[in-house]
C-alpha positions as CSV (number, residue, x, y, z in Angstrom):
1,M,0.0,0.0,0.0
2,I,1.4,3.4,-1.0
3,H,1.9,5.5,2.1
4,R,-0.1,8.8,2.4
5,T,3.2,10.8,2.7
6,L,3.8,10.1,-1.0
7,L,1.0,12.6,-1.7
8,N,2.9,15.3,0.1
9,R,5.8,15.3,-2.4
10,T,5.9,16.6,-5.9
11,V,6.8,14.0,-8.5
12,P,7.7,14.0,-12.2
13,L,5.4,12.9,-15.0
14,L,6.5,9.3,-15.0
15,A,5.2,8.9,-11.4
16,C,1.9,10.8,-11.9
17,T,0.0,7.6,-12.7
18,L,1.0,6.1,-9.3
19,L,0.1,9.4,-7.6
20,F,-3.4,9.4,-9.2
21,A,-4.0,5.8,-8.2
22,A,-2.9,6.5,-4.6
23,G,-5.0,9.6,-4.4
24,A,-8.1,7.8,-5.7
25,A,-7.6,5.0,-3.1
26,I,-7.3,7.5,-0.3
27,A,-10.3,9.5,-1.5
28,Q,-12.4,6.3,-1.6
29,K,-11.4,5.6,2.0
30,A,-12.2,9.1,3.2
31,P,-15.1,9.5,5.6
32,A,-18.5,10.3,4.0
33,G,-19.0,14.0,3.5
34,E,-15.3,14.9,3.3
35,G,-14.6,17.1,0.3
36,A,-13.0,15.5,-2.8
37,K,-9.3,15.9,-2.7
38,K,-7.5,17.6,-5.6
39,L,-4.2,16.8,-7.3
40,Y,-2.2,19.4,-9.2
41,C,0.0,19.1,-12.3
42,W,2.2,21.9,-13.6
43,N,5.3,22.6,-15.7
44,E,8.5,23.3,-13.9
45,N,11.8,23.9,-15.7
46,G,10.5,22.0,-18.7
47,A,9.3,19.0,-16.7
48,R,5.8,18.0,-15.8
49,M,5.3,17.9,-12.0
50,C,2.4,16.6,-10.0
51,G,1.4,16.7,-6.3
52,D,-1.5,16.9,-3.8
53,A,-0.4,20.5,-2.9
54,L,0.7,23.4,-5.1
55,P,4.1,24.8,-4.0
56,A,4.3,28.5,-3.5
57,H,6.8,28.9,-6.3
58,A,4.4,27.3,-8.8
59,V,1.2,29.4,-8.0
60,D,1.8,31.5,-11.1
61,N,2.5,28.5,-13.4
62,A,-0.1,27.0,-15.8
63,R,-1.6,24.0,-14.1
64,T,-4.2,21.3,-14.2
65,E,-6.4,20.5,-11.3
66,I,-7.5,16.9,-11.0
67,N,-10.2,15.1,-9.0
68,A,-8.3,12.5,-6.9
69,R,-11.3,10.2,-6.7
70,S,-12.0,10.0,-10.5
71,G,-8.6,11.0,-11.9
72,L,-10.3,13.4,-14.2
73,A,-9.1,17.0,-14.9
74,T,-11.6,19.5,-13.4
75,K,-9.9,22.8,-14.2
76,Q,-7.3,24.2,-16.5
77,I,-5.6,27.4,-15.1
78,A,-3.4,29.5,-17.4
79,R,-0.1,30.9,-16.1
80,A,-0.2,34.4,-14.6
81,L,0.5,37.2,-17.0
82,T,3.7,39.2,-16.8
83,P,3.3,43.0,-16.2
84,E,4.1,43.6,-19.9
85,E,1.5,41.0,-21.0
86,R,-1.1,42.4,-18.6
87,A,-0.5,46.0,-19.9
88,A,-0.8,44.7,-23.5
89,A,-4.0,42.8,-22.6
90,E,-5.5,46.0,-21.0
91,A,-4.5,48.1,-24.0
92,Q,-6.1,45.5,-26.4
93,A,-9.3,45.5,-24.3
94,K,-9.4,49.3,-24.4
95,L,-8.9,49.2,-28.2
96,D,-11.7,46.6,-28.6
97,K,-14.0,48.8,-26.5
98,E,-13.2,51.8,-28.6
99,K,-13.8,49.8,-31.8
100,A,-17.2,48.6,-30.5
101,A,-18.1,52.1,-29.6
102,I,-17.2,53.3,-33.1
103,A,-19.2,50.4,-34.7
104,E,-22.2,51.3,-32.6
105,A,-21.9,55.0,-33.5
106,N,-21.7,54.0,-37.2
107,S,-24.8,51.9,-36.9
108,R,-26.7,54.7,-35.3
109,R,-25.5,57.1,-38.0
110,E,-26.6,54.7,-40.8
111,Q,-30.0,54.2,-39.2
112,A,-30.3,58.0,-39.0
113,M,-29.4,58.3,-42.6
114,V,-32.2,55.9,-43.6
115,E,-34.7,57.8,-41.5
116,S,-33.5,61.2,-42.7
117,Y,-33.5,60.6,-46.5
118,A,-36.7,59.2,-47.9
119,T,-35.2,58.8,-51.4
120,E,-31.8,58.5,-53.0
121,D,-32.2,62.0,-54.5
122,D,-32.6,63.4,-51.0
123,L,-29.3,61.8,-50.1
124,R,-27.6,63.1,-53.2
125,R,-28.9,66.6,-52.6
126,A,-27.4,66.6,-49.1
127,F,-24.0,65.7,-50.5
128,G,-24.5,68.1,-53.3
129,E,-24.5,71.0,-50.9
130,R,-21.1,70.0,-49.6
131,Q,-19.8,69.5,-53.1
132,A,-21.0,72.9,-54.2
133,V,-19.3,74.6,-51.2
134,M,-16.0,72.9,-51.9
135,D,-16.2,73.6,-55.6
136,E,-16.5,77.3,-54.8
137,A,-13.5,77.1,-52.5
138,I,-11.5,75.4,-55.2
139,K,-12.5,78.0,-57.7
140,A,-11.4,80.8,-55.4
141,S,-8.1,79.0,-54.6
142,R,-7.3,78.6,-58.3
143,L,-7.9,82.3,-59.0
144,G,-5.7,83.0,-56.0
145,V,-2.9,80.9,-57.4
146,V,-3.1,82.6,-60.8
147,G,-3.1,86.1,-59.2
148,R,-0.2,85.4,-56.9
149,R,1.8,83.8,-59.7
150,D,1.2,86.9,-62.0
151,T,2.3,89.2,-59.2
152,L,5.4,87.2,-58.5
153,V,6.3,87.1,-62.2
154,A,5.9,90.9,-62.5
155,L,8.1,91.5,-59.4
156,L,10.8,89.1,-60.8
157,R,10.6,90.9,-64.2
158,R,11.3,94.3,-62.6
159,A,14.1,92.9,-60.5
160,G,15.6,91.3,-63.6
161,E,15.4,94.6,-65.5
162,N,17.2,96.3,-62.7
163,E,20.0,93.8,-62.7
164,L,20.3,93.9,-66.6
165,S,20.6,97.7,-66.4
166,G,23.3,97.4,-63.7
167,K,21.0,98.8,-61.0
168,P,20.7,97.0,-57.6
169,V,17.4,95.5,-56.6
170,P,16.0,97.4,-53.7
171,K,15.7,95.5,-50.5
172,P,12.0,96.1,-50.2
173,A,11.6,94.6,-53.6
174,Q,13.6,91.6,-52.7
175,Q,11.5,91.1,-49.5
176,N,8.3,91.5,-51.5
177,V,9.5,88.8,-53.9
178,R,10.0,86.4,-51.0
179,I,6.7,87.2,-49.5
180,Q,4.8,86.7,-52.7
181,H,6.7,83.4,-53.3
182,D,5.8,82.1,-49.9
183,Q,2.1,83.1,-50.3
184,L,2.0,81.4,-53.7
185,I,3.3,78.1,-52.2
186,R,0.8,78.2,-49.4
187,Q,-2.0,78.9,-51.9
188,Q,-1.0,76.0,-54.0
189,E,-0.8,73.7,-51.0
190,L,-4.3,74.8,-50.0
191,L,-5.6,74.0,-53.5
192,V,-4.1,70.5,-53.3
193,Q,-5.8,69.9,-50.0
194,Q,-9.1,71.2,-51.2
195,L,-9.0,69.0,-54.3
196,A,-8.3,65.9,-52.1
197,E,-11.2,66.9,-49.8
198,R,-13.5,67.2,-52.9
199,E,-12.5,63.8,-54.1
200,M,-13.1,62.4,-50.6
201,I,-16.7,63.8,-50.7
202,D,-17.3,61.9,-53.9
203,E,-16.0,58.7,-52.3
204,E,-18.2,59.3,-49.2
205,L,-21.2,59.8,-51.4
206,A,-20.5,56.5,-53.3
207,A,-20.1,54.6,-50.0
208,A,-23.2,56.2,-48.5
209,L,-25.3,55.3,-51.6
210,E,-24.2,51.7,-51.4
211,R,-25.0,51.5,-47.7
212,Y,-28.3,53.3,-48.2
213,H,-29.4,50.8,-50.8
214,A,-28.4,47.9,-48.6
215,L,-30.3,49.3,-45.6
216,K,-33.4,50.2,-47.7
217,Q,-33.5,46.8,-49.4
218,P,-36.2,44.6,-47.6
219,S,-34.6,41.8,-45.6
220,K,-35.2,38.3,-47.1
221,G,-36.6,35.6,-44.9
């Protein structure tokens, strides 16, 4: 008969079978009403260890809890996370929560779109207003680019004539050339940005129409 003290030691995997058998025998002899004893198996330094008590140094290890009476696993417990892993898990949970909030907001916005626009033409008109505003802004920026370019060319021409005639270019004229050049660059950058925004509105309209049709279509079933 295997002595009870065998259960108070941790043993490698090759002895686990004997440990389970001993545990089952002891559990069967236990007085009625006594709680079922548990056995533990965990990995330690690459080896599988088992025992009827979990050592303090193994409390953070992944382990399996086993019913000593039946020999069946009753619980699988993952190893404790490192501080880095815990921080990463918390960050991922926060990201998932934000994504869920965005998805819910999108769903509400789509439902509002269906309720706000009775027809496709109504939806197109709403986007048409945005397109018209942006078209006017683009038109103004293009005129601004042409005007500033003409001004800069005129200033450079006068500066060139001074140099060709052997006269120095006045410092105020030089400064004015730099100012006009910088303003022309900024106006051109603004125009590029506005053209990109105008294209984005068209893309948003196409996506909104596609989603609008999908939401308006009666569900089958």
